[in-house]
N, C-alpha and C positions, 0 to 999 in steps of 0.2 A: 200524125198528130193526134193525141188523144183527144176523145170528144169533151168539150165545154159542158158544165153544168150550170146554168146561171139560175137565179133565184131572185124574189124582191122582196120576200117578208120573212124575217130572223125570229123563229121563238127561242127565247134564251132558258135553258132547263137549268136554272139556277136562281140564286137569291142574294139581297143583301149588295155588296160593294162590288163584285165582280159582275154581276147582271147589271149595274149601271155602267161599268166600264166598258162592256160590249156594247152596250146601248150607244154610248157617245160615239165609238169608230163608226158603228151602223148606220148613224144618222148622216154622219159625215160622209159617207160613201153612199147615201142616196136610200137606204133600206126601211122598211117598215118595221118595227119590233113589235113582240110579244112577249109579256111575262107571265110567267107561272107563279103560283103561290099556294101555300098552306093556310088553313084556316088561323093560324098565328100570325101570318103575315099580313093580314088584309089592309091593313093600313100603313104597309112599308113603302118607302120611298121608291125600290124599283118596279112596284105595281103603279104607282101614282104617274111615274114619269114615261111608261111604255104607252105606246099607242093603243094597245089592248093588252087585257088580262084576263086570264081564266084560273080558277080554282081548282088544285088538283086533289084536294083532298085535307085530312086533318094534320095536327102539327106534327106527329110523330113523322121522321123522315122516311121509313117505310112506306107509310101511307101516302105520302106527296111527293116529295123531290127524288125518291128513289123508286118511284111507282111508274115503270115504262109504259104500261097501257095507258095510264091517265094523262102523260105527257103527250103520247103520240094522239091520245082522242083531242088533246087541247089544240095540236097544231091543226088537227082537221077543222077543228071548230072555228078557229080564227083564220083558216085561209093560209096559215104558215107555209112555206115551202122549203124552209132550210131550219136547221137546229143548232146551237152553239152551246156546248155544254158547260163552258166556264172550266171550273176545277173544283175538285171533291165530287161528292155525290155520285154521279153516272159519267162522269168525266172519261174515266179509264175503263168503261164496262164494255165489253165487246158485244155483248146481247144487246147492250141499248143502239149501238151503233149500227148492229145489224137490223133492228127494228126500224130505225130510221130509214135504213136503205129499202128494208122491205114497203114501207108504206111510201115510197117515192119521194122522202125528204133527202135533201144535201145534208149530208152530218159534217159540220165544220171542224174537221180533225181527221185523224188518219182512218184507214180503213179497219173493218173488225178483225180483218186477219192481222195488221200490224199490232192492234191493241192487244190480241190475244197472245201474239209472239212475245211482245216484250213487257206486257203488263204484268205478267207472272214473273215474280223474281227469279225462281228457279228455272223458267223456261229460258228466261232472258240471259241468264248466265252461262247457260249452255252455249245459246246461240253466240255469244260473244266470245268463249273460250274456242268455238269453233272458226270464227274469224280471226282468231290470233290477239283478240284485246286483252291486256292483262286485266286479270280478276284476283279478287281477295281469295286465299285458300278456304276451303268449305266442304259442305254437303248440301245439294239440292236433289236428293233421290226420292223415290216415291213412298219407301218404307217409312212410315211417321210413327211407327211404335216408339213408345218411352225407352225402351231398352236399346233400339239400334240407333236412337237419336243419342243418347248417353254414351254409347261407344263411339260414335263418330266426334262427339265432342271431346273425349279424351284423346282420340287420334289427333284431331286439329291442334289440340293444345291449350290451356287457359291464359287469358280469359276467351269467352267465346261470346259472340252476339248470335242470339235468336230473333229471326225475323220472319212475318207474316208474309207469304209469297203474293197477297193481293192487298191492293191499297197502299196507303202511305201515311205521311203525317206523324209518324213516331209510334201509331197504334200497332199493337202486336210485336214490338221491340222490347227486348230485355237483354242486358249486358250481364254475363255469367261468370263470377270469378272464380268459383271451383267446383267440384264435383258435389259436394254437399248442398249448393244451392240450386242444382241443375234442374230436380225434378219440380219442386215447387214454382221455380221461373217458369218452365215450360208450361206446366197448366195456366199458368197466369196469362202468358204470352197467348197462347191456344184459347182461351175463353176470350180474350179481348178481340183478337182476329174473328173467332166465329160471330161474335155480337156486331163488330164493326162491318165486315165485309161479307160474313155466312159461309166462311172458308177458313178452317182453323189450320191449315198447311202451313209449315215454316221451313225455313232453310237456317242452316248453320254457318257463320261465317268466322274466322280469326280474328278477334279484335286488333286492330292496329290502335298501337296505343298513341293518344294525342295527336290524331292526324288532323288535316284540314280537310273540311266537306266543301269540294270544288265541282261546280255543276258546268256543262257546256251547253250554250244553246244552239239547238239546231234549226235549220228550216229545209224542207225539200217540197219540190212540186211533182206533179204527174209526168213531167218531161224530162226527167233524169238529172235534173238540175237539184243541188245541195250545198248549202253553205252554213258556216257556223257564225255567231255573232260575239264571240269571246266567252270569258269565264264571269261564274259568281262566285263569290265566297260566301257559304252559308254556314260557317264553323260556329257561331254563337247560337247554341241551341240548348233546351231545357226538355229534359223526357223525350229526346229526339225530335223534337218540334223545334223549328228555326225560329229565331227572335229578331236577329239582324242579318241583312245581306247586303253585300256591297260587290260593286264592279268597277273597276278589276280589281283581282286578288292582290292584296299586298304582298302575297307569298309566289306570283307566278310571274316570270321572267318572259320576255318576249319569245325568246326561244321554245320554253315551254308551252306556252300559250300555241304556238303554230304546231307543237307534236299532240297536244292533247285535241286540238281543233281537228288535226287531220285524223286523228283516231275517230273521233266522232262524227265526221262526216263521211268516214270508210264505213262505219256502222251502220249508220241509218242508209246508205245506198247498197249495201249487202241485202237489207230485208225489203228493198222497195219502198220506204217510209214516203208518207205525205204529210206535210202540214208542219207544225210548230211542235217540237219535243225539246227533252232536256235529257243529256245523258250524266249520270253522277259518278263522281270518282272520289275516293279517299286519296290524300296525298300526305306522304311521309316526312319525316324530316329530313330524308335524304334526297328527296324530290322525285321520288318513284311514285307512280300513281297508279289505282287500282279501280276497274268497272264496279261500281254497286248495283245501280239500276237504270232502267230508262222510265221518265215519265212522259207517257204519250199525250200530252195535253200542254195548253198554256200553265205556266208556273204562277204562283202568288207574288215572286219577288221580280216578275218580268219588268215593272216600272224602272228598275236599275238599268236595264240592258237599253231600255228605250232612251234613257236619259243620256248615256254615252255614246250611242250610235245615231240618234235623231230620229230613229225608225218607230213608226207606230205597230207594233206586233199584232195587235188585233186585225188592222187592216190588212197585214199580209195574209195574215190567216183566212180573211174574206175573199182575197183574191186568188189564193191558192184554191180553195174550196170551190171557186167560181170555175177553175180550170186553166187560169191564167198561167202563165210561166213568172217564175220570180223575178221582180223587177229591178233585181241588183245583184252582181257578183261577187266572188270572194274578195277579189281585187278591190272593189268599190267600198267595200265596208272599212267605217273608220271610227275609231275611238276618239272621243274628246272627253278629258276630265275625269270625274270620280262620282259615283253616286252611292248613296247607302240608304237603306230603307229599314224601318222597324216596324214590327207588328204590334200594335195596341191592342192587347187582351182583356176582356172582363174577367178578372180573377184578382185575387187578394194575396199579394206576394207575402204577407207578414203572415198569413195563415196557411203556409203551403202551397201557395198558388192555386187556391181552390176556385174552380169556376164561380161566377157570378151572374145573377140575371135581375131584371128588375127594369125600372123606367130610368131613363137617361133625362135628369131632370133639367140640366142645362150643358148645351154642346156648343163649343165655339173653337173652331179648326183654327190653326196655326195660318195666317194669312201668306206667310213667307216661305211654305212648304207646299209642294204637291201632295195632297192629302186624299186618299183613295177610301171613300166610305159610302153608308146609305142610313147617317143618322141624321137627327134634328133634336132639340129639346123637346122631351114628351116622348121620345122615340122608347118603344118597349124592346128589351133585349130578351128573347125567350130563352129557357135553357135546353131547348132541343136540339141546337145547333153549334156549328164550332165557336169557341170562345173569343176569335180573332174578329172584332169590331172595325178597325181601320189600320191603314196603313199610311205611313209618314215617310215621303222620300226627299231627300236633299241632294243637289248637285253642284258642285264646284269646279273650280279650275284644278284644284289639288285636293287629296284626300283630307287634308287639315281642315280646307274649308268648307268641305262637304259635311264633316264631322261637327265642325262648329256651328254651323247653319243649323243641322238638325238637333244639338242640344238646346239652341236657342228657341226651334221651334217647339219641341217638346214643352219647354217652359213657358211657352205663349199658349199650348192647347189647355182647354179647358173641358174637362170632363167631370160631370158632378152628379152625383144621383147612384152610379152603380161603379164599383172599385175597379180600377184597371192597374196595369204594371206600369204606367206612365211613369212614376219616378224610379222604378228598377230599370227601366229602359235608358233613362238619362244617366243613371249612374254607370251603367255597362258602357256607355259611349265617352263617360268622362274617367272610366278606369285608364291607369297608366299602360295596362298591357295591351289594352283595344286601341288607345290613342297611338301607340308605338308600332301598331298593326301586327302583334303577336298573338292574338286570340287562336286558340284552338278549339276543338269539340268540348277539350277538359275545362275551358275557360270558366263557365259558371259554376262546375261543381268545386272548382280550386279557390275561386274567389266569393261565392256566394253568402258568406257571413259579412264580409266587407259591403257587397253590393245591397244588403239589406238594413245596415246601420244608418242611422238619422244623426244628423248633427244636432248636439244639445243647444248650440245658441239659435238655431232656426227652429227648434221645437219651442224654446222659450219665446221667441218673438211671435210664434204663430200663436200661442196661447194668450199672450197678450193682447193680440189681433182680434182673436176670437171673443175674449171679455168687451172689448169695446164695441165690436159689430153687433154682439148680443144686446148691448145697451143702446146703442145708435139705432139699432134696426127693430126695436120695439115700438109696439104701438104709440102713434102719436109722439115720437121721441125727437123727431125733426121740428115739429112744430112748437115744442117745449123749449127747444134750444139745448137741452143737455141731458136727454136720455129720462131715467128714472130717479133724478137725484131729489133728494130732500130739501136740500140747502146748498149753498155756494160751497160750504165748507164740511158738509158730513159727508165721510165715505160711504160708497155701496159695495156691499160685498155680494159676489156672485159665485155660486158653483155649478160646474157644468161638465159634461162630458166630451172629451176631444178625441175623437177616432176611438171611442170605448175607453179610454184612461181618465179618472176622475182628476179634475183641476178646481182650484180655487183661486180668485183674485179680489184684490181690493183695490176700487177705482175714485181716484179723489179729482173732483173739477178743479180745473185750472182757468175756466173759461168756456165760451161756448164752442162744444164740439172738442174741447182740448182736456185731456185726461191725463192724470198721473197713475200707471196701473202698476201694481205689486203683483208678481207672479212669483211664488216661493221667495226665494233672498234677492231677487233682481227687480230693478225698478227701470220704466220705460216711461218716456213722454211721448203721447201720441195724439194727433191732431187730425180729426176727419175733417177734409179740404172739399169733397162733393161724394156725394152720394146720391146716385141717379141709375134707374133702370138695375142692371146687374154689375155695375162698376162701382168701386170707391176708390178715390184718391186720398192719400193720407200722409202725414210726416210722421216716421216715427226715428226718434232720437236723432232728429235733425236732417232725415234723408226722406226724400218725398217718393212715394210709387204708388202702385196700385194693385190693385185684386180684382176678381170676380166674385161675385157674392149673390146667394139667394135664400130668403127667408120662408119659412113655412111653419108660423105657430111658435113651437117651443125649440124648433129644429132648424139650426142655420148651415148652411154650406157654403165653403169659400174656397178660393184656389189662389194660393200665393206663392209666386217663385216657381211656380209648376208644380206644387205639391196640393191636391185636393184634399179638403179636411170636412169632417163633418161632426157638429157642434150639438149636443142637446142640453139645452137650459133646465136644469135641476135644481135650480134655487129655491122653487117653491114645492118641489116633489116631497114626497115622502123621503124619509132615510135613504138608504141604499135599495139598489134593487135587490128583491127576494127570489130570483130565478134560480134554479139548480143549476150548480156548475158543471153537472155532467158527472164528473168521477164522484163527487159526493153522494148524489143522490142515485146513483145506479142507472141513470136513464141515457141510452145510447140515443144521440139526436142526430138528424141528417144535417150533414155540415153544407150542404147546397141544394137546390133543386135538381132533382135527377130520377132517373128510372130504376128500379130495384132490377138486377141482374142476377143477383145470387142471394140466398140466404142460407148461412153456413151452419147455424143452431137451430135446436128445438127447445121447447118447453120442457124444463125439469132437468136440462143437460149443465153439468158442471162447466163452468169456464175460469180461464186464468186471464190476469190483465193483459191487454195486448193482442189476443186470441182475436183472428178475424172472425168477424159475424156477419155483418150485410155487406154487400159490394154494390154501389150505384155508379150509374152510368151518366156523366154530365158532360155536355159540349164534347161528344166522342171522347172522352177519357173514362178509365174506370178507376174508382176511387173506395178502396177497402175502409171499412170503419170496424176499427177492434174495440174489444171489452175495456170498458175504462177502468174496471176492477175486478177482482177475483169474486167468485159467487156462483150462484145457482141461476139459470134463466127462468124469470117469472112470468114474462109475457112477449110475445113476438107479434108486432103490430104491421108487419110489411110481408107482402108475398112477391114473387117475382112477377114483373110486368108492372107493377104499381108504380104511379108518378106519385113522387113525395116532395112537398115543398120542405125548403130549409127550415131547420129548428124542429121538425116534427120528431117526436119520440117513435123510433123504430123497434127497439128492444128494451125489456127493463130488466134488471138484474138484482136479486136478492144479495146483499154483500155477505161474505163469510163473517161469522162473528169473530171478534177479535180474541186472541189468543188468552188464555187465563194467565 
């Protein structure tokens, strides 16, 4: 029998919701917990809820959450004798696992050797081919020259997928449709991979058209036992990053589950794997499956597996790491019902899903769901880390019940102050293709325009509610009984912006807190029944409902029917904003808080509209900022390595003179 490795105090080498998730199971098992944090996270929930916490450096991940020496030093300082890496950051870094081993710390995860073997996509694919696991045709050779990669892409046949060998999360991945696109997309993938993982090496794979993305959860111990816990369907993705995950998959039959599970178990046994892991496959329309990669860690989407199996996957990790045998056999694994998870991300769906940062002014998670988060009203969302800020998980006896619960839970969720993808997620869940279980990895690309459209009636109702809330939440409005009215019959005109769009409304008092609201050509009768704290109950056109609301001077925020709104009262403001619109004034502005990773132009250089000028990295993704017009570069206000805020002018262009 192999030796046991007991421990009593766990340092969680991560942040946010996963740090809290690990703490929860660790506490239930009787362990003490230690948090590590960057200077940007000093007031974060994971810091507040740990038994001890140690600052490990500056906000930038390379100086904190990716700093192996600082994390090992934090373990020594706190007396921790085990480390849980969570996911992301150093979770799949064999050097970190080795450093923990060298320091005498129990690493709650696989061995450095297993991470090295399976964490590199090229090496893992070679191992799986040798083990007889079906793999996507491709190239995983050491020759990384552009000429060799281009030849291999031609041999494989278009379309081809470029993938970084290290890391995950969709970074360093590009889909190439033709030879003409290859060179530019290759350089882009290599640059992103180098910045994200410190390794620009890529592999090439034949792109499977509209596949399902299916992953198998596995567990193995040091006593030779290995099991699978079924599959998860992670097909709904954007930019190769998962948005919605569910278990079981609507496309996997019991016999296919058995075959894929057996393949996954055989694979981990072949490499002597220990702990939690996930093998990811592409499933084509004919039911053929192909190995893509293995994640040698806990997955973001592990809660859906927990929901249908009744198992605590973190607790299993803790037991296996201590040297215990798995407490369950394959025959004892039972699946009950259906579970779906969505990833709530700080991003603006209406502006190309640009990452967002700032203060979450009001946060009220849905009571009817399992919500994994580290948020609170007033929480700061920094620009340095992944854009995912929460996970919402539903479980039902059937897939439809789980889907219905999740839609309702998203509509109940209140997230005001930082834009999120909340509405977009609900629309994905409500779309007929997803509801019928037909979503593939092409789902968002095929239906994005529909998913971003808003209902006219809902927009008009929100504009009417915004006008009434501006009036009713103004200083002294409740005491006076009717907002800013001058007399019982004199209408009140309001001008305001709602989500950046200009609005105008006329309100006529019909009695205490009752108003006729005219927005455009529509009229609504709206009565505020109760306004207390952050909740308003009102009757609109005969229907009573409620909304969350928050007022701060001329700024009003509210969430109604699952849609957050930001309103700015401009009634007393000077005419319209006089800000340059970007293209008109020749000033290229940063579209988000981010770090400059490339400056592609110099002063005096001629540029054409759409030419790449500056590349920013925000929340682990690169975003190319292009020239808004043709002209000559007049000034460059950014250098590689700079951290720039949203709206900062980074390049100025002197526009070409109009043709005579």
